Steps between C-alpha positions, in 0.01 A plus 500: 500500500221247569614253764404144553239416758380181680148545337615465138527121490148496652369727229674283233316195635169666542463683175136569412395257778551788740178656361305191611558548872205631695674811629532631145122470419399839667681728256200703375378568853843603613558730210147669535582557866852646420370734227284657768738490785782657300273759337611395154392691195484348143816538314731527811820291516530212751804302596431135602798377702529126514235463233528123454318384189344843476144444624462845695697683226282359220182571683600856561599547136166372393337769710698774318807542707863501371686226692857383526541179671835366632610164650822320579371171351572486131242224443219721653597792283485273199157390586374850578628613160330203326166578670511871396240577238590702189463874573516450876642773713696253708878435447724256691869485591714269705654709791609464864257696713785595725673703227242683294611790285172686486481874615167689527343313213182351645182617666472178699689189588380169633660179625256231594477140599859494621616549138810693614446658841526235759699251283834666475595501866436724803794720426406556141134579532585865572701516174183375311284770671759768438518397129119533480505837670765625266300379201205713602418854403447733810197396690482174312369203690602136563306191603694216654386183648697299757446182698371578849699397796189504701336244279802278513506482882122458525462246212825285470540315171582136530740505214698787627667667795481876601819631651406767747861624525520588129133528403565247215255219422685201361276244314581164352233427236436335160429690179357370169618590150282535196477132453410430866847378602597560849817661635616570860533865574617721792353841543628776725259779558562806725195587703410835657309687758327825435769694697783339308339581168448859599863544602618340181290742292629797691858381439414476117357843484132402517226617721257229599133581437332177585581144611223237449475128563424315174501157341547423129182588303353672803657838517306732732559791739498267807691592810811295574420176675640154562252333277622605139832369357617834349529859582445751212681846538408803299762789525584822332843614389620806704511806275 
């Protein structure tokens, strides 16, 4: 059963305005990079976990992949479905990423821009990864992005506070809706180190291939550093 989540009222307020934020503008570059990093072949099935309004899923479908996008926010699933062109190979459904039913159905799975992984809580992120691993066929691959603890320590954000005891960044900010109206918002995002991500992947049945430092719209094979806000993990399901 799909459970409620603190992010849902934010998604209700944001609506399509979510797609105006700068961090959403690099979709094409990110997808081009992921196609190569994951070794995707046209026609393969991809699961997009925490798909939001569907930007990565729709970009992948436009390239010839069969994509299923899931998100806990009903409003985002409605927007993704509305944005899906006739004949597209992308479909969307509302679902809690902590309780996915898929078993050996996909060639690859992604969770990007803290769409699910990193937003559900430190104790639940392994459930998200395990669900992604279970959804993969043997030797299938995942790509997961996470906020970097290194970056949060090196570059503190004025509107937030990074709790080093929990690894959670708590931010008080303002978000705008489709008409430009403001609403106060609180964001809780779990941040990780390379070692922590590697351990979580192993617990979930995934073998880490690579971990890179990235920023939205600038995915690259860059060694982990304190200068980029996210870490991108590529891992393979144990056979």
